[in-house]
HTML snippet that shows the backbone in 3Dmol.js (N, CA, C, O; Angstrom):
<script src="https://3Dmol.org/build/3Dmol-min.js"></script>
<div id="view" style="width:600px;height:400px;position:relative"></div>
<script>
const pdb = `
ATOM      1  N   MET A   1       2.192  11.877  -8.947  1.00  0.00           N
ATOM      2  CA  MET A   1       2.669  10.951  -9.942  1.00  0.00           C
ATOM      3  C   MET A   1       2.961  11.743 -11.212  1.00  0.00           C
ATOM      4  O   MET A   1       2.154  12.561 -11.651  1.00  0.00           O
ATOM      5  N   LYS A   2       4.110  11.487 -11.783  1.00  0.00           N
ATOM      6  CA  LYS A   2       4.516  12.190 -12.997  1.00  0.00           C
ATOM      7  C   LYS A   2       4.551  11.215 -14.167  1.00  0.00           C
ATOM      8  O   LYS A   2       5.139  10.136 -14.081  1.00  0.00           O
ATOM      9  N   THR A   3       3.903  11.620 -15.270  1.00  0.00           N
ATOM     10  CA  THR A   3       3.934  10.815 -16.487  1.00  0.00           C
ATOM     11  C   THR A   3       4.122  11.748 -17.680  1.00  0.00           C
ATOM     12  O   THR A   3       3.930  12.960 -17.579  1.00  0.00           O
ATOM     13  N   SER A   4       4.496  11.161 -18.796  1.00  0.00           N
ATOM     14  CA  SER A   4       4.665  11.970 -20.008  1.00  0.00           C
ATOM     15  C   SER A   4       3.320  12.359 -20.613  1.00  0.00           C
ATOM     16  O   SER A   4       3.228  13.327 -21.367  1.00  0.00           O
ATOM     17  N   SER A   5       2.268  11.592 -20.274  1.00  0.00           N
ATOM     18  CA  SER A   5       0.935  11.868 -20.806  1.00  0.00           C
ATOM     19  C   SER A   5      -0.120  11.254 -19.888  1.00  0.00           C
ATOM     20  O   SER A   5       0.078  10.147 -19.386  1.00  0.00           O
ATOM     21  N   PRO A   6      -1.234  11.946 -19.659  1.00  0.00           N
ATOM     22  CA  PRO A   6      -2.303  11.359 -18.844  1.00  0.00           C
ATOM     23  C   PRO A   6      -2.982  10.177 -19.539  1.00  0.00           C
ATOM     24  O   PRO A   6      -3.713   9.418 -18.903  1.00  0.00           O
ATOM     25  N   GLU A   7      -2.746  10.024 -20.824  1.00  0.00           N
ATOM     26  CA  GLU A   7      -3.336   8.931 -21.598  1.00  0.00           C
ATOM     27  C   GLU A   7      -2.478   7.661 -21.562  1.00  0.00           C
ATOM     28  O   GLU A   7      -2.883   6.633 -22.104  1.00  0.00           O
ATOM     29  N   LEU A   8      -1.313   7.718 -20.939  1.00  0.00           N
ATOM     30  CA  LEU A   8      -0.386   6.591 -20.898  1.00  0.00           C
ATOM     31  C   LEU A   8      -1.012   5.413 -20.150  1.00  0.00           C
ATOM     32  O   LEU A   8      -1.570   5.593 -19.068  1.00  0.00           O
ATOM     33  N   ALA A   9      -0.924   4.220 -20.717  1.00  0.00           N
ATOM     34  CA  ALA A   9      -1.467   3.019 -20.080  1.00  0.00           C
ATOM     35  C   ALA A   9      -0.694   2.718 -18.802  1.00  0.00           C
ATOM     36  O   ALA A   9       0.515   2.941 -18.735  1.00  0.00           O
ATOM     37  N   ILE A  10      -1.389   2.212 -17.792  1.00  0.00           N
ATOM     38  CA  ILE A  10      -0.755   1.914 -16.508  1.00  0.00           C
ATOM     39  C   ILE A  10       0.430   0.973 -16.686  1.00  0.00           C
ATOM     40  O   ILE A  10       1.441   1.119 -16.000  1.00  0.00           O
ATOM     41  N   GLY A  11       0.320   0.015 -17.593  1.00  0.00           N
ATOM     42  CA  GLY A  11       1.398  -0.944 -17.825  1.00  0.00           C
ATOM     43  C   GLY A  11       2.687  -0.322 -18.331  1.00  0.00           C
ATOM     44  O   GLY A  11       3.743  -0.952 -18.272  1.00  0.00           O
ATOM     45  N   ARG A  12       2.617   0.896 -18.823  1.00  0.00           N
ATOM     46  CA  ARG A  12       3.804   1.581 -19.336  1.00  0.00           C
ATOM     47  C   ARG A  12       4.456   2.487 -18.292  1.00  0.00           C
ATOM     48  O   ARG A  12       5.495   3.092 -18.559  1.00  0.00           O
ATOM     49  N   LEU A  13       3.855   2.584 -17.110  1.00  0.00           N
ATOM     50  CA  LEU A  13       4.412   3.414 -16.039  1.00  0.00           C
ATOM     51  C   LEU A  13       5.510   2.668 -15.297  1.00  0.00           C
ATOM     52  O   LEU A  13       5.645   1.452 -15.431  1.00  0.00           O
ATOM     53  N   SER A  14       6.291   3.402 -14.515  1.00  0.00           N
ATOM     54  CA  SER A  14       7.292   2.768 -13.654  1.00  0.00           C
ATOM     55  C   SER A  14       6.561   1.957 -12.583  1.00  0.00           C
ATOM     56  O   SER A  14       5.366   2.149 -12.363  1.00  0.00           O
ATOM     57  N   GLY A  15       7.274   1.059 -11.925  1.00  0.00           N
ATOM     58  CA  GLY A  15       6.669   0.212 -10.897  1.00  0.00           C
ATOM     59  C   GLY A  15       5.975   1.012  -9.809  1.00  0.00           C
ATOM     60  O   GLY A  15       4.855   0.691  -9.412  1.00  0.00           O
ATOM     61  N   GLY A  16       6.644   2.062  -9.324  1.00  0.00           N
ATOM     62  CA  GLY A  16       6.059   2.892  -8.273  1.00  0.00           C
ATOM     63  C   GLY A  16       4.815   3.613  -8.735  1.00  0.00           C
ATOM     64  O   GLY A  16       3.830   3.692  -8.001  1.00  0.00           O
ATOM     65  N   ASN A  17       4.849   4.143  -9.949  1.00  0.00           N
ATOM     66  CA  ASN A  17       3.673   4.838 -10.479  1.00  0.00           C
ATOM     67  C   ASN A  17       2.534   3.868 -10.786  1.00  0.00           C
ATOM     68  O   ASN A  17       1.364   4.234 -10.677  1.00  0.00           O
ATOM     69  N   GLN A  18       2.867   2.636 -11.167  1.00  0.00           N
ATOM     70  CA  GLN A  18       1.826   1.626 -11.364  1.00  0.00           C
ATOM     71  C   GLN A  18       1.105   1.366 -10.050  1.00  0.00           C
ATOM     72  O   GLN A  18      -0.124   1.325 -10.003  1.00  0.00           O
ATOM     73  N   GLN A  19       1.887   1.190  -8.971  1.00  0.00           N
ATOM     74  CA  GLN A  19       1.294   0.940  -7.656  1.00  0.00           C
ATOM     75  C   GLN A  19       0.385   2.095  -7.250  1.00  0.00           C
ATOM     76  O   GLN A  19      -0.736   1.877  -6.791  1.00  0.00           O
ATOM     77  N   LYS A  20       0.868   3.319  -7.418  1.00  0.00           N
ATOM     78  CA  LYS A  20       0.083   4.497  -7.028  1.00  0.00           C
ATOM     79  C   LYS A  20      -1.183   4.622  -7.871  1.00  0.00           C
ATOM     80  O   LYS A  20      -2.237   4.979  -7.345  1.00  0.00           O
ATOM     81  N   ALA A  21      -1.099   4.335  -9.163  1.00  0.00           N
ATOM     82  CA  ALA A  21      -2.271   4.425 -10.040  1.00  0.00           C
ATOM     83  C   ALA A  21      -3.326   3.389  -9.657  1.00  0.00           C
ATOM     84  O   ALA A  21      -4.519   3.692  -9.627  1.00  0.00           O
ATOM     85  N   ILE A  22      -2.889   2.184  -9.368  1.00  0.00           N
ATOM     86  CA  ILE A  22      -3.826   1.131  -8.975  1.00  0.00           C
ATOM     87  C   ILE A  22      -4.470   1.470  -7.637  1.00  0.00           C
ATOM     88  O   ILE A  22      -5.670   1.269  -7.452  1.00  0.00           O
ATOM     89  N   LEU A  23      -3.682   1.976  -6.716  1.00  0.00           N
ATOM     90  CA  LEU A  23      -4.211   2.389  -5.416  1.00  0.00           C
ATOM     91  C   LEU A  23      -5.244   3.504  -5.595  1.00  0.00           C
ATOM     92  O   LEU A  23      -6.291   3.488  -4.947  1.00  0.00           O
ATOM     93  N   ALA A  24      -4.960   4.457  -6.456  1.00  0.00           N
ATOM     94  CA  ALA A  24      -5.895   5.561  -6.721  1.00  0.00           C
ATOM     95  C   ALA A  24      -7.212   5.031  -7.297  1.00  0.00           C
ATOM     96  O   ALA A  24      -8.286   5.497  -6.919  1.00  0.00           O
ATOM     97  N   LYS A  25      -7.128   4.059  -8.210  1.00  0.00           N
ATOM     98  CA  LYS A  25      -8.346   3.477  -8.785  1.00  0.00           C
ATOM     99  C   LYS A  25      -9.183   2.795  -7.709  1.00  0.00           C
ATOM    100  O   LYS A  25     -10.409   2.903  -7.715  1.00  0.00           O
ATOM    101  N   CYS A  26      -8.529   2.097  -6.789  1.00  0.00           N
ATOM    102  CA  CYS A  26      -9.243   1.439  -5.686  1.00  0.00           C
ATOM    103  C   CYS A  26      -9.929   2.469  -4.794  1.00  0.00           C
ATOM    104  O   CYS A  26     -11.055   2.254  -4.346  1.00  0.00           O
ATOM    105  N   LEU A  27      -9.260   3.573  -4.540  1.00  0.00           N
ATOM    106  CA  LEU A  27      -9.803   4.598  -3.650  1.00  0.00           C
ATOM    107  C   LEU A  27     -10.999   5.325  -4.260  1.00  0.00           C
ATOM    108  O   LEU A  27     -11.786   5.923  -3.527  1.00  0.00           O
ATOM    109  N   LEU A  28     -11.153   5.288  -5.574  1.00  0.00           N
ATOM    110  CA  LEU A  28     -12.321   5.897  -6.218  1.00  0.00           C
ATOM    111  C   LEU A  28     -13.624   5.246  -5.764  1.00  0.00           C
ATOM    112  O   LEU A  28     -14.690   5.854  -5.854  1.00  0.00           O
ATOM    113  N   LEU A  29     -13.538   4.013  -5.278  1.00  0.00           N
ATOM    114  CA  LEU A  29     -14.716   3.279  -4.816  1.00  0.00           C
ATOM    115  C   LEU A  29     -15.111   3.646  -3.387  1.00  0.00           C
ATOM    116  O   LEU A  29     -16.119   3.153  -2.881  1.00  0.00           O
ATOM    117  N   ASN A  30     -14.329   4.505  -2.730  1.00  0.00           N
ATOM    118  CA  ASN A  30     -14.567   4.908  -1.336  1.00  0.00           C
ATOM    119  C   ASN A  30     -14.739   3.714  -0.396  1.00  0.00           C
ATOM    120  O   ASN A  30     -15.756   3.608   0.289  1.00  0.00           O
ATOM    121  N   PRO A  31     -13.755   2.817  -0.360  1.00  0.00           N
ATOM    122  CA  PRO A  31     -13.887   1.643   0.503  1.00  0.00           C
ATOM    123  C   PRO A  31     -13.780   2.019   1.982  1.00  0.00           C
ATOM    124  O   PRO A  31     -13.160   3.023   2.335  1.00  0.00           O
ATOM    125  N   LYS A  32     -14.394   1.201   2.840  1.00  0.00           N
ATOM    126  CA  LYS A  32     -14.247   1.388   4.288  1.00  0.00           C
ATOM    127  C   LYS A  32     -13.012   0.643   4.783  1.00  0.00           C
ATOM    128  O   LYS A  32     -12.381   1.032   5.766  1.00  0.00           O
ATOM    129  N   ILE A  33     -12.683  -0.437   4.080  1.00  0.00           N
ATOM    130  CA  ILE A  33     -11.513  -1.253   4.416  1.00  0.00           C
ATOM    131  C   ILE A  33     -10.659  -1.385   3.158  1.00  0.00           C
ATOM    132  O   ILE A  33     -11.171  -1.648   2.070  1.00  0.00           O
ATOM    133  N   LEU A  34      -9.363  -1.199   3.323  1.00  0.00           N
ATOM    134  CA  LEU A  34      -8.424  -1.335   2.212  1.00  0.00           C
ATOM    135  C   LEU A  34      -7.421  -2.419   2.585  1.00  0.00           C
ATOM    136  O   LEU A  34      -6.738  -2.307   3.603  1.00  0.00           O
ATOM    137  N   ILE A  35      -7.326  -3.464   1.774  1.00  0.00           N
ATOM    138  CA  ILE A  35      -6.377  -4.552   2.014  1.00  0.00           C
ATOM    139  C   ILE A  35      -5.279  -4.444   0.965  1.00  0.00           C
ATOM    140  O   ILE A  35      -5.538  -4.526  -0.235  1.00  0.00           O
ATOM    141  N   LEU A  36      -4.048  -4.260   1.437  1.00  0.00           N
ATOM    142  CA  LEU A  36      -2.899  -4.088   0.548  1.00  0.00           C
ATOM    143  C   LEU A  36      -1.936  -5.255   0.743  1.00  0.00           C
ATOM    144  O   LEU A  36      -1.416  -5.456   1.840  1.00  0.00           O
ATOM    145  N   ASP A  37      -1.700  -6.013  -0.303  1.00  0.00           N
ATOM    146  CA  ASP A  37      -0.794  -7.162  -0.259  1.00  0.00           C
ATOM    147  C   ASP A  37       0.526  -6.759  -0.910  1.00  0.00           C
ATOM    148  O   ASP A  37       0.588  -6.539  -2.120  1.00  0.00           O
ATOM    149  N   GLU A  38       1.573  -6.664  -0.104  1.00  0.00           N
ATOM    150  CA  GLU A  38       2.906  -6.259  -0.564  1.00  0.00           C
ATOM    151  C   GLU A  38       2.828  -4.952  -1.368  1.00  0.00           C
ATOM    152  O   GLU A  38       3.245  -4.916  -2.526  1.00  0.00           O
ATOM    153  N   PRO A  39       2.303  -3.887  -0.767  1.00  0.00           N
ATOM    154  CA  PRO A  39       2.067  -2.651  -1.525  1.00  0.00           C
ATOM    155  C   PRO A  39       3.320  -1.957  -2.051  1.00  0.00           C
ATOM    156  O   PRO A  39       3.230  -1.128  -2.956  1.00  0.00           O
ATOM    157  N   THR A  40       4.488  -2.283  -1.496  1.00  0.00           N
ATOM    158  CA  THR A  40       5.699  -1.589  -1.946  1.00  0.00           C
ATOM    159  C   THR A  40       6.747  -2.524  -2.536  1.00  0.00           C
ATOM    160  O   THR A  40       7.902  -2.132  -2.702  1.00  0.00           O
ATOM    161  N   ARG A  41       6.363  -3.735  -2.848  1.00  0.00           N
ATOM    162  CA  ARG A  41       7.331  -4.684  -3.417  1.00  0.00           C
ATOM    163  C   ARG A  41       7.806  -4.205  -4.788  1.00  0.00           C
ATOM    164  O   ARG A  41       7.004  -3.893  -5.667  1.00  0.00           O
ATOM    165  N   GLY A  42       9.116  -4.156  -4.947  1.00  0.00           N
ATOM    166  CA  GLY A  42       9.706  -3.850  -6.242  1.00  0.00           C
ATOM    167  C   GLY A  42       9.687  -2.399  -6.660  1.00  0.00           C
ATOM    168  O   GLY A  42       9.882  -2.097  -7.837  1.00  0.00           O
ATOM    169  N   ILE A  43       9.456  -1.489  -5.724  1.00  0.00           N
ATOM    170  CA  ILE A  43       9.447  -0.073  -6.101  1.00  0.00           C
ATOM    171  C   ILE A  43      10.552   0.679  -5.368  1.00  0.00           C
ATOM    172  O   ILE A  43      11.080   0.204  -4.363  1.00  0.00           O
ATOM    173  N   ASP A  44      10.894   1.852  -5.883  1.00  0.00           N
ATOM    174  CA  ASP A  44      12.004   2.615  -5.311  1.00  0.00           C
ATOM    175  C   ASP A  44      11.618   3.268  -3.981  1.00  0.00           C
ATOM    176  O   ASP A  44      10.440   3.357  -3.635  1.00  0.00           O
ATOM    177  N   VAL A  45      12.622   3.715  -3.255  1.00  0.00           N
ATOM    178  CA  VAL A  45      12.445   4.270  -1.913  1.00  0.00           C
ATOM    179  C   VAL A  45      11.506   5.475  -1.913  1.00  0.00           C
ATOM    180  O   VAL A  45      10.683   5.612  -1.009  1.00  0.00           O
ATOM    181  N   GLY A  46      11.618   6.343  -2.907  1.00  0.00           N
ATOM    182  CA  GLY A  46      10.759   7.523  -2.978  1.00  0.00           C
ATOM    183  C   GLY A  46       9.290   7.156  -3.118  1.00  0.00           C
ATOM    184  O   GLY A  46       8.433   7.743  -2.458  1.00  0.00           O
ATOM    185  N   ALA A  47       9.000   6.188  -3.975  1.00  0.00           N
ATOM    186  CA  ALA A  47       7.617   5.737  -4.169  1.00  0.00           C
ATOM    187  C   ALA A  47       7.104   5.043  -2.912  1.00  0.00           C
ATOM    188  O   ALA A  47       5.937   5.192  -2.549  1.00  0.00           O
ATOM    189  N   LYS A  48       7.986   4.275  -2.239  1.00  0.00           N
ATOM    190  CA  LYS A  48       7.597   3.631  -0.982  1.00  0.00           C
ATOM    191  C   LYS A  48       7.155   4.671   0.029  1.00  0.00           C
ATOM    192  O   LYS A  48       6.122   4.517   0.680  1.00  0.00           O
ATOM    193  N   TYR A  49       7.943   5.736   0.159  1.00  0.00           N
ATOM    194  CA  TYR A  49       7.625   6.787   1.119  1.00  0.00           C
ATOM    195  C   TYR A  49       6.259   7.397   0.807  1.00  0.00           C
ATOM    196  O   TYR A  49       5.468   7.637   1.719  1.00  0.00           O
ATOM    197  N   GLU A  50       5.976   7.647  -0.460  1.00  0.00           N
ATOM    198  CA  GLU A  50       4.690   8.237  -0.848  1.00  0.00           C
ATOM    199  C   GLU A  50       3.530   7.305  -0.515  1.00  0.00           C
ATOM    200  O   GLU A  50       2.475   7.760  -0.074  1.00  0.00           O
ATOM    201  N   ILE A  51       3.719   6.010  -0.722  1.00  0.00           N
ATOM    202  CA  ILE A  51       2.662   5.048  -0.399  1.00  0.00           C
ATOM    203  C   ILE A  51       2.478   4.954   1.110  1.00  0.00           C
ATOM    204  O   ILE A  51       1.343   4.902   1.584  1.00  0.00           O
ATOM    205  N   TYR A  52       3.576   4.932   1.883  1.00  0.00           N
ATOM    206  CA  TYR A  52       3.470   4.923   3.349  1.00  0.00           C
ATOM    207  C   TYR A  52       2.710   6.152   3.831  1.00  0.00           C
ATOM    208  O   TYR A  52       1.854   6.056   4.711  1.00  0.00           O
ATOM    209  N   LYS A  53       3.023   7.299   3.255  1.00  0.00           N
ATOM    210  CA  LYS A  53       2.374   8.558   3.631  1.00  0.00           C
ATOM    211  C   LYS A  53       0.868   8.478   3.352  1.00  0.00           C
ATOM    212  O   LYS A  53       0.060   8.906   4.176  1.00  0.00           O
ATOM    213  N   LEU A  54       0.498   7.934   2.200  1.00  0.00           N
ATOM    214  CA  LEU A  54      -0.914   7.791   1.854  1.00  0.00           C
ATOM    215  C   LEU A  54      -1.618   6.825   2.809  1.00  0.00           C
ATOM    216  O   LEU A  54      -2.736   7.093   3.248  1.00  0.00           O
ATOM    217  N   ILE A  55      -0.969   5.706   3.132  1.00  0.00           N
ATOM    218  CA  ILE A  55      -1.555   4.739   4.067  1.00  0.00           C
ATOM    219  C   ILE A  55      -1.830   5.414   5.408  1.00  0.00           C
ATOM    220  O   ILE A  55      -2.905   5.240   5.983  1.00  0.00           O
ATOM    221  N   ASN A  56      -0.868   6.178   5.903  1.00  0.00           N
ATOM    222  CA  ASN A  56      -1.053   6.876   7.179  1.00  0.00           C
ATOM    223  C   ASN A  56      -2.182   7.894   7.101  1.00  0.00           C
ATOM    224  O   ASN A  56      -2.970   8.007   8.040  1.00  0.00           O
ATOM    225  N   GLN A  57      -2.277   8.633   6.006  1.00  0.00           N
ATOM    226  CA  GLN A  57      -3.357   9.618   5.843  1.00  0.00           C
ATOM    227  C   GLN A  57      -4.722   8.936   5.840  1.00  0.00           C
ATOM    228  O   GLN A  57      -5.662   9.416   6.472  1.00  0.00           O
ATOM    229  N   LEU A  58      -4.826   7.825   5.133  1.00  0.00           N
ATOM    230  CA  LEU A  58      -6.094   7.100   5.076  1.00  0.00           C
ATOM    231  C   LEU A  58      -6.490   6.594   6.460  1.00  0.00           C
ATOM    232  O   LEU A  58      -7.655   6.689   6.847  1.00  0.00           O
ATOM    233  N   ALA A  59      -5.525   6.058   7.204  1.00  0.00           N
ATOM    234  CA  ALA A  59      -5.800   5.567   8.555  1.00  0.00           C
ATOM    235  C   ALA A  59      -6.226   6.712   9.473  1.00  0.00           C
ATOM    236  O   ALA A  59      -7.140   6.549  10.281  1.00  0.00           O
ATOM    237  N   GLN A  60      -5.575   7.861   9.358  1.00  0.00           N
ATOM    238  CA  GLN A  60      -5.939   9.020  10.176  1.00  0.00           C
ATOM    239  C   GLN A  60      -7.343   9.521   9.849  1.00  0.00           C
ATOM    240  O   GLN A  60      -8.006  10.108  10.705  1.00  0.00           O
ATOM    241  N   GLN A  61      -7.798   9.295   8.626  1.00  0.00           N
ATOM    242  CA  GLN A  61      -9.145   9.697   8.217  1.00  0.00           C
ATOM    243  C   GLN A  61     -10.197   8.673   8.634  1.00  0.00           C
ATOM    244  O   GLN A  61     -11.386   8.858   8.370  1.00  0.00           O
ATOM    245  N   GLY A  62      -9.761   7.591   9.285  1.00  0.00           N
ATOM    246  CA  GLY A  62     -10.693   6.598   9.799  1.00  0.00           C
ATOM    247  C   GLY A  62     -10.845   5.342   8.966  1.00  0.00           C
ATOM    248  O   GLY A  62     -11.625   4.460   9.325  1.00  0.00           O
ATOM    249  N   MET A  63     -10.125   5.237   7.866  1.00  0.00           N
ATOM    250  CA  MET A  63     -10.213   4.033   7.046  1.00  0.00           C
ATOM    251  C   MET A  63      -9.420   2.909   7.709  1.00  0.00           C
ATOM    252  O   MET A  63      -8.336   3.131   8.248  1.00  0.00           O
ATOM    253  N   THR A  64      -9.973   1.712   7.661  1.00  0.00           N
ATOM    254  CA  THR A  64      -9.241   0.540   8.125  1.00  0.00           C
ATOM    255  C   THR A  64      -8.332   0.088   6.992  1.00  0.00           C
ATOM    256  O   THR A  64      -8.793  -0.148   5.875  1.00  0.00           O
ATOM    257  N   VAL A  65      -7.038  -0.031   7.281  1.00  0.00           N
ATOM    258  CA  VAL A  65      -6.069  -0.450   6.273  1.00  0.00           C
ATOM    259  C   VAL A  65      -5.364  -1.697   6.789  1.00  0.00           C
ATOM    260  O   VAL A  65      -4.736  -1.673   7.848  1.00  0.00           O
ATOM    261  N   ILE A  66      -5.470  -2.774   6.045  1.00  0.00           N
ATOM    262  CA  ILE A  66      -4.791  -4.022   6.379  1.00  0.00           C
ATOM    263  C   ILE A  66      -3.650  -4.180   5.385  1.00  0.00           C
ATOM    264  O   ILE A  66      -3.864  -4.208   4.173  1.00  0.00           O
ATOM    265  N   VAL A  67      -2.429  -4.283   5.916  1.00  0.00           N
ATOM    266  CA  VAL A  67      -1.243  -4.410   5.068  1.00  0.00           C
ATOM    267  C   VAL A  67      -0.638  -5.791   5.274  1.00  0.00           C
ATOM    268  O   VAL A  67      -0.355  -6.196   6.402  1.00  0.00           O
ATOM    269  N   ILE A  68      -0.446  -6.498   4.191  1.00  0.00           N
ATOM    270  CA  ILE A  68       0.219  -7.799   4.210  1.00  0.00           C
ATOM    271  C   ILE A  68       1.594  -7.570   3.611  1.00  0.00           C
ATOM    272  O   ILE A  68       1.718  -7.116   2.474  1.00  0.00           O
ATOM    273  N   SER A  69       2.638  -7.890   4.389  1.00  0.00           N
ATOM    274  CA  SER A  69       3.992  -7.630   3.906  1.00  0.00           C
ATOM    275  C   SER A  69       4.971  -8.633   4.488  1.00  0.00           C
ATOM    276  O   SER A  69       4.826  -9.077   5.627  1.00  0.00           O
ATOM    277  N   SER A  70       5.965  -8.980   3.691  1.00  0.00           N
ATOM    278  CA  SER A  70       7.040  -9.855   4.162  1.00  0.00           C
ATOM    279  C   SER A  70       8.225  -9.036   4.664  1.00  0.00           C
ATOM    280  O   SER A  70       9.215  -9.596   5.134  1.00  0.00           O
ATOM    281  N   GLU A  71       8.123  -7.701   4.564  1.00  0.00           N
ATOM    282  CA  GLU A  71       9.202  -6.822   5.012  1.00  0.00           C
ATOM    283  C   GLU A  71       8.917  -6.347   6.436  1.00  0.00           C
ATOM    284  O   GLU A  71       8.073  -5.475   6.643  1.00  0.00           O
ATOM    285  N   LEU A  72       9.620  -6.918   7.419  1.00  0.00           N
ATOM    286  CA  LEU A  72       9.381  -6.588   8.820  1.00  0.00           C
ATOM    287  C   LEU A  72       9.531  -5.100   9.118  1.00  0.00           C
ATOM    288  O   LEU A  72       8.680  -4.551   9.817  1.00  0.00           O
ATOM    289  N   PRO A  73      10.569  -4.413   8.624  1.00  0.00           N
ATOM    290  CA  PRO A  73      10.663  -2.971   8.899  1.00  0.00           C
ATOM    291  C   PRO A  73       9.447  -2.198   8.376  1.00  0.00           C
ATOM    292  O   PRO A  73       9.001  -1.238   9.004  1.00  0.00           O
ATOM    293  N   GLU A  74       8.925  -2.613   7.245  1.00  0.00           N
ATOM    294  CA  GLU A  74       7.734  -1.976   6.692  1.00  0.00           C
ATOM    295  C   GLU A  74       6.549  -2.178   7.636  1.00  0.00           C
ATOM    296  O   GLU A  74       5.837  -1.228   7.961  1.00  0.00           O
ATOM    297  N   VAL A  75       6.346  -3.399   8.064  1.00  0.00           N
ATOM    298  CA  VAL A  75       5.234  -3.718   8.960  1.00  0.00           C
ATOM    299  C   VAL A  75       5.335  -2.907  10.248  1.00  0.00           C
ATOM    300  O   VAL A  75       4.355  -2.300  10.681  1.00  0.00           O
ATOM    301  N   LEU A  76       6.502  -2.895  10.852  1.00  0.00           N
ATOM    302  CA  LEU A  76       6.683  -2.183  12.115  1.00  0.00           C
ATOM    303  C   LEU A  76       6.553  -0.675  11.944  1.00  0.00           C
ATOM    304  O   LEU A  76       6.099   0.015  12.857  1.00  0.00           O
ATOM    305  N   GLY A  77       6.944  -0.161  10.790  1.00  0.00           N
ATOM    306  CA  GLY A  77       6.911   1.278  10.559  1.00  0.00           C
ATOM    307  C   GLY A  77       5.538   1.856  10.292  1.00  0.00           C
ATOM    308  O   GLY A  77       5.309   3.035  10.564  1.00  0.00           O
ATOM    309  N   ILE A  78       4.615   1.062   9.766  1.00  0.00           N
ATOM    310  CA  ILE A  78       3.316   1.626   9.385  1.00  0.00           C
ATOM    311  C   ILE A  78       2.134   1.035  10.149  1.00  0.00           C
ATOM    312  O   ILE A  78       0.987   1.387   9.871  1.00  0.00           O
ATOM    313  N   SER A  79       2.390   0.154  11.095  1.00  0.00           N
ATOM    314  CA  SER A  79       1.284  -0.545  11.750  1.00  0.00           C
ATOM    315  C   SER A  79       1.004  -0.051  13.160  1.00  0.00           C
ATOM    316  O   SER A  79       1.909   0.338  13.897  1.00  0.00           O
ATOM    317  N   ASP A  80      -0.286  -0.079  13.518  1.00  0.00           N
ATOM    318  CA  ASP A  80      -0.692   0.138  14.903  1.00  0.00           C
ATOM    319  C   ASP A  80      -0.682  -1.190  15.646  1.00  0.00           C
ATOM    320  O   ASP A  80      -0.304  -1.266  16.815  1.00  0.00           O
ATOM    321  N   ARG A  81      -1.108  -2.239  14.939  1.00  0.00           N
ATOM    322  CA  ARG A  81      -1.136  -3.587  15.499  1.00  0.00           C
ATOM    323  C   ARG A  81      -0.611  -4.559  14.455  1.00  0.00           C
ATOM    324  O   ARG A  81      -0.758  -4.338  13.253  1.00  0.00           O
ATOM    325  N   VAL A  82       0.005  -5.643  14.930  1.00  0.00           N
ATOM    326  CA  VAL A  82       0.581  -6.634  14.022  1.00  0.00           C
ATOM    327  C   VAL A  82       0.053  -8.008  14.405  1.00  0.00           C
ATOM    328  O   VAL A  82       0.070  -8.386  15.576  1.00  0.00           O
ATOM    329  N   LEU A  83      -0.415  -8.750  13.413  1.00  0.00           N
ATOM    330  CA  LEU A  83      -0.843 -10.124  13.607  1.00  0.00           C
ATOM    331  C   LEU A  83       0.120 -10.997  12.811  1.00  0.00           C
ATOM    332  O   LEU A  83       0.274 -10.818  11.603  1.00  0.00           O
ATOM    333  N   VAL A  84       0.762 -11.932  13.485  1.00  0.00           N
ATOM    334  CA  VAL A  84       1.697 -12.844  12.825  1.00  0.00           C
ATOM    335  C   VAL A  84       0.964 -14.156  12.563  1.00  0.00           C
ATOM    336  O   VAL A  84       0.384 -14.750  13.471  1.00  0.00           O
ATOM    337  N   MET A  85       1.000 -14.598  11.307  1.00  0.00           N
ATOM    338  CA  MET A  85       0.351 -15.851  10.927  1.00  0.00           C
ATOM    339  C   MET A  85       1.424 -16.866  10.527  1.00  0.00           C
ATOM    340  O   MET A  85       2.430 -16.524   9.905  1.00  0.00           O
ATOM    341  N   HIS A  86       1.179 -18.122  10.901  1.00  0.00           N
ATOM    342  CA  HIS A  86       2.068 -19.210  10.496  1.00  0.00           C
ATOM    343  C   HIS A  86       1.210 -20.445  10.294  1.00  0.00           C
ATOM    344  O   HIS A  86       0.466 -20.840  11.191  1.00  0.00           O
ATOM    345  N   GLN A  87       1.308 -21.052   9.133  1.00  0.00           N
ATOM    346  CA  GLN A  87       0.538 -22.238   8.770  1.00  0.00           C
ATOM    347  C   GLN A  87      -0.951 -22.039   9.051  1.00  0.00           C
ATOM    348  O   GLN A  87      -1.601 -22.876   9.677  1.00  0.00           O
ATOM    349  N   ALA A  88      -1.469 -20.911   8.572  1.00  0.00           N
ATOM    350  CA  ALA A  88      -2.890 -20.552   8.643  1.00  0.00           C
ATOM    351  C   ALA A  88      -3.415 -20.325  10.061  1.00  0.00           C
ATOM    352  O   ALA A  88      -4.627 -20.338  10.281  1.00  0.00           O
ATOM    353  N   LYS A  89      -2.519 -20.118  11.017  1.00  0.00           N
ATOM    354  CA  LYS A  89      -2.943 -19.839  12.393  1.00  0.00           C
ATOM    355  C   LYS A  89      -2.269 -18.570  12.886  1.00  0.00           C
ATOM    356  O   LYS A  89      -1.102 -18.310  12.596  1.00  0.00           O
ATOM    357  N   SER A  90      -3.036 -17.784  13.642  1.00  0.00           N
ATOM    358  CA  SER A  90      -2.442 -16.570  14.206  1.00  0.00           C
ATOM    359  C   SER A  90      -1.554 -16.954  15.381  1.00  0.00           C
ATOM    360  O   SER A  90      -1.918 -17.783  16.215  1.00  0.00           O
ATOM    361  N   LYS A  91      -0.385 -16.334  15.425  1.00  0.00           N
ATOM    362  CA  LYS A  91       0.577 -16.635  16.483  1.00  0.00           C
ATOM    363  C   LYS A  91       0.661 -15.518  17.515  1.00  0.00           C
ATOM    364  O   LYS A  91       0.813 -15.786  18.707  1.00  0.00           O
ATOM    365  N   ARG A  92       0.564 -14.266  17.065  1.00  0.00           N
ATOM    366  CA  ARG A  92       0.679 -13.130  17.982  1.00  0.00           C
ATOM    367  C   ARG A  92      -0.108 -11.945  17.451  1.00  0.00           C
ATOM    368  O   ARG A  92      -0.334 -11.787  16.251  1.00  0.00           O
ATOM    369  N   ILE A  93      -0.518 -11.114  18.418  1.00  0.00           N
ATOM    370  CA  ILE A  93      -1.138  -9.837  18.055  1.00  0.00           C
ATOM    371  C   ILE A  93      -0.388  -8.753  18.800  1.00  0.00           C
ATOM    372  O   ILE A  93      -0.715  -7.573  18.668  1.00  0.00           O
TER     373      ILE A  93
END
`;
const viewer = $3Dmol.createViewer("view");
viewer.addModel(pdb, "pdb");
viewer.setStyle({}, {cartoon: {color: "spectrum"}});
viewer.zoomTo();
viewer.render();
</script>
């Protein structure tokens, strides 16, 4: 992540850098499960790729990562398994 200053408030970063900064703060807690709701919404392609890469690295290290996304290509590209929900009921796994 590139910024003009390490003291810059997260709210002043670009959308992609905001997402990465928030994700980094969450990872400081060493969670066993990470739930990401629309992790790449509204960010540029380069930032999306970096977040996808991080998600894959975390999964390879044994972390459980649950991604909630309305973007089907995103879901298919980063998932081992997919659960489709409709009206609060699971439809497929």
